[in-house]
N, C-alpha and C positions, 0 to 999 in steps of 0.2 A: 248236307251237313248239320249237325246239329251247334249251338251257340256253345261258348265257354260259360262255367258259372265259378264267379271267384275264388269261391270255398271248397272246390275241388280240380284232384291233380289230371289232368289231359292224357290220356290215352287215345291216339290214331288208329283205328280199323279200316282197312283198306284190300278190297276186296269186289271183282267185278258183279259178284252173283247175289244178289240183294238176300237170299237166303242162308247166305254164310254170315252176313250182318248180323242178319236179326240172331242165327245162333251164338256168334261171337261175343252179341252181346244180351244174348239172358247167362251164357256162361261165367262174364265179367261183370255183371249187375253187382253194383255198390253205391253205397250213398258216396263214398269220397273220392267215387271216379265222376269225371267229363267224357263220359267217352262218343269222338267223335268220326264220323261215318263219313269213309271217300267212295266212291264207285268208279275210279281210276288212277293211276299213276299223275295224270296233270290235278286232277283234282285234291290230292294227297299233296304237290308241291303246294296248291294253293293256302291248303290248310296251312301250311308252315311258314309261310310269307308273315304272319302277324304272330302268331303263336308258337310259342314253348309246349313240347310233350315230353313224359316220363318215355312213353315206350312207343313202337310202332311195332304196329301186326299187321303185317304185308304179305299179301296172297302173292306167289310166284309167278302163274299164269293169269295174264289177263290179258286181253286186245290192244291191242296197238303199242303202247310201254309197259313193257310185262314189269315183274316184279325186280328184277338185277338192272335194269334200264331206269324204273325209280329211284333205287336205292342211290346208283351212280348219283342222280341228278341229287338226291339228298345228301350226301356228302361231299358236295362239290360248295353246299353253302356253310358259309361258317356259323350260320344261327345254330344249323339243323346236322353239325359234322360228328358232335359226341351224341345227339341223342339215339337212345338204342333201338335197334331192328331186329325182330321176332318173324324171319320167314314162314309161310305157312302153304303146304303142296299139297295135293293130291296126287300127284302123276308120277313121280318119278323119287327115286330112292338112290339114285345113281349118286355115287360119290362124287363125281365131278361137280353137280347141281351143287350140293353140298359143301366142296370146299368152293367151289364159285360164292358161294356165298355170305361163307366168311370170311372169303379173299377182299369182299366188297362193308366187310365190318360187320356185319350182323354179329349180334350175340348168342344167338340161338336158330335153328332148324327144325323146325315142327309138321309133322306129317297128319295130313288126314287120313280117317278121322283122328280128334283132338281127345286129349283124358283131359275133362274139365278142372278134376284136381291140376294138374300138372301145369296146366297151361295158366289158372289162377295164381299158384304158386310164383311162377316166374314171374309173371305179371308184379305180384307184389312188392317182388324183390325191388323190381327196378323203379315201382314206384315210389316204395322208400326210399329206395336211392338216390332219385331225384328230389323228393322231400327233405333230407338231407344235405343235397347237392345245394339246395334254394337257401336253406337256413345257413348254410355257411358264407355261400355269397352274401346275403344281407347282414349275417353279422360281423361280416368283413367291411360293409360297406358302412353300417353302423362304428364299425372301430376306425375305419379311415375318415370316417366325418365325427367324432370322437378326439381322434388323432390331430385331424385338421381344425378343430375350436380348441383344443386344448393349447396347441402350437399359439393361434390369433389369440387366446386370453392370457397366455405368458406372457407373448408378446404385447398385450394392451396393458399387464399387471406393471413389465418392466418401464414400459412408458407413462404409466399414470404414478408409478412411484417415485419415477425421475424426474416427472413436472410438476406433483402434484405440489399445492401449498400445504400442503400438512405434513408434518413431520410423521413418517413411520417407521415402526421398529420391530423384530422379532427378538424372544426372548427363551433363553430355558428355563427348566424349572427353577435353576439357582437363582436366577436374573440377570443373569450374561448376555449380551445383545449378541444374536447370530445373524441379523440382518438389521442394516439403517439406508434410509434412503439420504440422499444429500441432505433433503431439507431439516431433516432432523439432524444431521449433523449443525446445521448451521444456525439452527436455533437453539441447541442446548450441548451441544460440543460430543456429543455421542460417537464412542468409536467402538469398532468388533472386539468382542470378547472380554468387554468393560463392562463390569458393573454398574445396574443402574444406581445402585445403593448409593455409591462409590461415588458417581457420577452428582447425585442430588448434595451429597456433603459434601463437592468441589463446589460445584454453581449455584448453589440456592441461598437466597440472601437471609443472612443470620439469624433475622427474627424469627423467619419460617422453618429453618434449617431442621430443626430437631423435630417439630412436628410433621414435618413428612417424613423425611427418614423412618421417625417411628411407623406412620400409616402405610408408607408404601412394606417395610419390614413384613406388620402384620398382616398385612393385604397377601404376598406372597405365602404368608405360612398358611395363612386362610385357602388359597385360591377362588376369590369372590371377585367380582368386578371392581374397578378400580376408576376414581374420577376425580380427581383434585386441581384446585388452581393455586397458583403462589410465586413468587415471585424469583428470576433469574438476577443476581447479582455478581457475574462476573465480567459482564462488560461494563462500557465507561456510562450506560444508561440502565436503569433498571427496568427490567422488561417483566410483564407480565405470562405465564404461560397457563396451557389448560392439557393437562396429559390425563387420556382415559384409558386403561389397557382390561383386556379379557384375558380368563385362561381358554388353554386350547386342548381338548380332551382326543386319547385316541379311540378306535370305533369301542375298545373295550373299557371305556370312559377313567383311562388312567392319565392323569394329568404329563401333558410332553412340554407345554411352555404356556408363553403369553403373547398377546401381540397387540400393539398397541399405536394410537397416536397421540401426537404433541402438536400444541396450538399454538401461537404467538397473540396472544389478544389482549396485548398493549392499546392498542387500537380503542377496543370497546372498554377496557376499564377507566382509562381517560373521559370515554364519552359518558359511563356510567356514572363516573365522580363528577362529572362537569355538569349532568343531566340531574344527578342526585342534590348539587348543588343549588344548582335553578328550583329544582323543586321548593328544596328546604328556603330558601330565599322568598319564593312566589307566597310558599303554606304561610311563612312567617308574617310575608306581607297582608295576609287575609287575615290571618290572626290578627294582627295588628290593628287592621282596617274594622273588622268586627268587633275587636275588643274597644276599639273608639266608638261604633256605632253602637254597642250596648251599653258605653260609657254616658255617653250623650243623650240614649233613650233612658239610660238610669234616672240621670242628672234631669231629666224633664221630668219623669215621672216624680222624683222624688220631691223635687219644686211644688208638682202641682198636690202629692199626698199630702204635704205638707203646710202648704197655702189655704189649703179647700177647707180642713178645720180650722187653723188660723183666722180666716174669714168670718166661721159662725162663733167662733171664741169674743174676736175681738168688735162682732158688728152685733152681738148683745148685749156685751157689755156696757159700747157705749149707749145701747137704747135703754139699759136699767139706767146710767146715770144719768141720763137727760129726760127720761119720762119717768110718772107715775103707771103702773101697772096693775092688775087684780091681780090676786094671789098665783089662781091658773097658771097666769101668762107668767109670772115671775118663776114658778116652780118651772115650765116647760123651758125658760131661757137658763135656767141652772142647769139643769136636764142634758140642756143640747150642749152646756158650755164641758159638762164633767164628762160628756161623751165624747166631744171633741176632743179635749184634752188627754182623756184615756188614749184615744186612737193617735195621736199624737205619739203618745209613751210608747204606744206599743210599735209604733216604727221605728223609733229612735230604737228601743231594746232589738227588733228585729236586725240593724245595722250594727249594733254593736255584738250582737252574738254570730254574727256572718264575719265581723272581726275576729275575734276569740276562734272561730275555727279557720280561718285562714291562719292563722298565726300558733296553731295547735294550743290556745292557752284555753280552752272550752274542757273546764274540769268536771267530773260527776261525784257527788256524795252518796254511794250505791249503799241502799240497806236492801231486806228483803219487805218485796210489797205486794198486798193484794191489788190485781189489777182494775177488780171490779171497781174498787172504790176511787181510784185514779180518775177511770173513766165516769163514774157519779161528781166528782166534783169539776170534770170539765162541760160538762152538760150545765150542770145546776151555773156555771158561770156565765153557759151562751144560752141561757134557756129566754131571758129575755128578749135577746137581738131574735131567735126563732120565733117567738109570740109576736114579734113587732110584723113577721111577715105573716105570720097566720101557718109556720111551718111546724110541722108535726116530729119529735125525736122521739125514735124506738125505741128500747134496749134491748138486748135479748142478750144472757150470763146463761150460759152451760154450769152446773153447780161444778165443784173439786177441780178447777181448773191449774189449783196450787199456784205459789208462791215467784215473782220473777225476784233477780236480784239488778236494782236499778236506782235512777237518783229519782224522787217521787216527782220532783217539780219538772226536771226535763222529761219523764214521761207523760205527765200532767199536760206539757207543753206541744207536745206531738199529736194527745188526741185533740187540744185546743186547733192547733192549726188547720187539724184536716178536717175536724168539724165545724169551723169557723168557714174553712174555706167551700164542705158541701151546702152549708146555709147559704154563703154570699151566690154559689151560681144556680142553688134552688130557686123556680119562681114560689111567689104568693101561695100559701095552700095547698103547697108541697109538702115531700114527705123524707126523712133520715132516718136511716135506721142503722143501728150499731149495735154489733153481734161479735162476740167475746164467747171461745170455744176452744178448745183444745186440741190441735193436731199434730198427732205424734207425739212429739217431747217439745211441742214450741205449742206458746199461747198465742192462739191469731186473733184478731183485732178487725173487722170491716166495718170499713164507714160508706155506706151504699144511700145514694140522693139519688133523686127525681129529677134532676136538673137538665141541663143544656149538652152533658159530658165534656171531651175532650176530642178535640181533631184528631183523627188519626196520624196526622203528619207530625201534631205537636208531644207526640204520647213518648216518644224517646228521650224529650227533652222536659220533661216536664217537672223533675227534679233537677235542674240546673238553675245555677244561680243567677239570678237578673234579667231569666227567662219567662216571657210570656206571650201567650199564644196570639194575643191582640196588644202593640203595647201604641199603638196612632192616638191620635189626638181625639176621636171618636168612639174610642173603647168603651164599652159599658160598663166594665167592672174594674173598680181600684186595685190597688194594691202596689208594692213594688217586687212580687216575682221573689221572694227570699223566703217565705213560709215554708214550703213545700221541700225546699234545700236544705233549710235547718233541719226539717222532721227526717229527711232521709240521712244526717249527718248524725242525728242523735240517733237513732233507731242501729245505725253501725257501732256505735258507740257503746251500744246495749248486747252489740252481740248478733243481731236482729237482721232484719230485712224489710223494706216496704217493697211495694210492685203499686203499677194502678193500672187501669184498663177500662172501657167500659163496659158497662151494666148491659147488660139485656135486655133491649127495650127502648130504654133511656135513661141518662145518668150518668155517671162515672163512679168505679169502685176501687177505694183506697185498700189493701192489706196489709198491716204491719204482722210479721212474725217475732216474736222472742224467745229465748230459750228459758224452760221453765227451772228453775232453781231445785237441785234436788232434798229430799225432806229431812236426809238428815247428813247433807252437807255445811262446809262453813259458809255463813251467806258472808257477803261484805261487811256489815254492819249488822245491827240489834233491828227488828222487825219493826214496821212502821205502820201507823195506824190514824186515818183523819177525825180531827176533833170538828164533832159536828156543826157547834159555831160558835167560832173561835173569839167572835168579838162579846159575846153572852158570856163566856167562860172567862172573858179576862179580868181581873179585877181594876179600878180605879187606880188610879195615882194620887189619891189624896195624901197632904200631907210630905212628897215628895221633892227635897229643895233641889232644882234643876238650875245648870248654867246652860245660857244658850247664846251661842257666839259664832256670829255671820255676818260681812260687811253689808249685804244685800237686804236693806228696810224691810222689803216686802216679804219675803220671807220669814224675816226673824219676827217680827211681826204676828205671823200668820202660825208660827211655833208657837210664840209665848200665847196664843188666844186659845190653842189647840191643848197645848196642856196645863192651863190654869181652867178650861172648860172640863178634863180630867180630875183636877182636884189637886195639881203642883200647883209648889210655890214657884215661879221664875224670876229668877235676872238674868240680862241680856248684857251683850257686848259688844259692840261693832266691828273690835279690833282683835289683834292678840293684846296688846298694851293693856288695852282696856279690861280683858279677859284678867290677867294677871294681876293688875290692880285690886279688882274685886275679890281675887280668891286669896290675898294677904287676910284678908278679914270676912271671907264668907268661903266654908266649904262644903261644896252641895252633893247629894246623893250621887248623882250623871253629869257629866259632862258633855252637851252636846254641839259639836262643834266643825264649822265649815272647814275645808283645805286651802282653795285658792282664796287668799286674800292678800292685798297690796301690804307693803313693808316686811310683814313677816306672816308667815302661813301655818295652817295646822299643824304640821309635823313641828314645826320651832315650838308651839304651844304645848304639845304632847312629851316631847323633849323636857320643857321646863316645868309642867306640871306633876313627872314621874321626877323629878329633882327634887321637886317641893314637899311629894309623898316621904322621901326618905328621911327630910328634915319634920316634917311633922309628925312621921308615924302613922298615916293613916292612907288608905287606900280608897282611887277615885276611879269607879270605871264607865269609860269614855267611849261615846259610839261617833264614827266621821257620818256625818250630812252632805254632801257633797254630788256635784255636777260630772265629778272624773270617774267613769262606770268601770275602766278597761279593770284588765284582770291584773296586770302588774300594777296599775293605781291601788285596787282593791290588795293584793298583796303587801303593798309598801306602806299601805294604813295600819296594817292587823301588824308587823312585824313593827312599825314605830311606836306602837304601845297604844293602838283603839283597841277593844275588845268586840266593836262590830262596826261594821263600813255599810251604810244603809246608801244607794244611789237616789237623786233627785229626778222627777218627782217622787218623794215618800209615800209609800202607802199608809197611811192613819192606822190600823192595826197592827200593821208591823211594827211600826215605831214603838206603839203602846207595848207590842209584849216584848219589845226589845230593851224597853227601858224595866217593865216590871221583872225580866227572866235576871237582867242585869244586878238587880239590887233582893232579888231573891223572892219575888212577891208570887211565884209560881211556886214558889218551894224547891227549886233550883238552885244548885250553888253557882255561882257568877261565875263564868266558864274562864280558864285562864288558855287555855288552849287558841291557834288561829282559824279563824272561818275560814273558809275559801270562796264560800257560795252566796251571791247577791243575795239570798234569799233566808240564809242560813240560821239569821237572827231568829226567823221566825218558824225554821222549821224545830228550834229547839223545844218547839212547844210542841210538836207532833210525835217524838221521841220518847220511849219509855226506858225509866233511866234504868 
């Protein structure tokens, strides 16, 4: 007996003679058949116990149990009752035997010797029939399983829909509901055959209604995925729902409807609002705490930075008054006092600039400017500081950069702040490199130092106000942390960008990019050009008659001494009343007046002066010299009638230039327009007519 191979169809060969079995096997040899041999009827029955056969070739004449008895036993078993049997015999062609064979369920009766073609064709027919029957049974089994699963799935779907916490609906292509589960009806009041658009029109909160209906109709038209959250207001309490819907398509890709879910998300929305409120409160609290810490740190640093130079100023002043020193020591003391006073003045200017930035009052007086000159002036002003630390400053300027439209003083302030910052953080005998080149349509300034660089964690905050990498009392470098914040604002005011990065190897690199002005474009003003030595170019004030009004004795005495050394004839007054008394008999060429004075201030004085002009028929130029340096105070002074506004401490060169300009000694007519910038009076020296 051969073992069955699962990829073949079983064919049972039953004969008591081995040579006949060999012959049958030779005739029926095929890769599609699994030929099983049995030498007797009993062995054939054993083969039929566990295997199914497409056809049985059964010899009639066998010892013991012949073919007819074997066929009878085969037919008596349920498993093999319908298995086709072909009887084979070589002894009788008696019709009685043939009829008996057919009566036992035989499908054919063949006589030996067998015709191979006939035998193979008959067996092939029954094999094919067996295969088709097996396939039908398999498909029937699968279909039954599928139907059973569909039935279970449908039951599960019904149970799921009925018990689902989500509202579920089906809608046709027009948006009318064809199925809704109980939860959907409970959430939003949907009913069968009702249009979803009409439900949204009825149930949605009035503030959301137009948007929701418009979105829904657009989605229905386009047949796209839909997802939205909105409020329902038909119940006593406003509820939030989340609606999701997807189009359904046929096998041919035709839109046949929509399936969607509705979920009540009121609790989540309330939790999100509460969480958002808590987060906002937490962020606000953290910001307030951070602002308080920064304020405290800033005030501590401000106190330190103001007191430190004040200590040197007062210390040397007391020493000079108490003792007699040689010329070198006196010069050193005066240099120290001047340097520390300038440091204090710069701190105050930075604070005022930040105040102007915060209030949006930082105005620019723009002209077409050659950046190379601005950079050179900034370098020249800082060269003594660099030389004190033996720091080399290298300047590389590419040719044909073009001009930019900007405020010359503010652009110089940008370079000055970045360059002084680089010098401060560069060790002695280091190097600072300044590069100017054209990158696309941008003029690019790079300041590269060989200093300590910037902490990577601090890089994102390097341009923030009041932020310093080290704000501890043991920090190595001074400053208020305002300079770079001012730089960023000024660069942005000029339409540019500024960035910071650590230079490859060591040090830091700051890059400023400014748009280049079009060659034939209209600039914001006349071209600007520097005067190489403004001090030498200024004339003396010989024979000018000046009136100085200030209630502070020290300031008044300083101005008198300064102006008389320049050749002017100066008279003074300590109050508005005293000044008006002087003006009754003395009409100066220029009036220099403080603003804040007791009893009457500088505004009252200039108003009375303008009244006196009308009576006397003479014009009196006036300069406001004041510690009130805010933009609105400068604007107020100019609008009150002063031609110039100089903030204290006054730069000597600027004061002399302003007086000379107002009196026409520089060849310029006395300005009649309002000047907005703190150094506007000096800028008059540097503009072409």
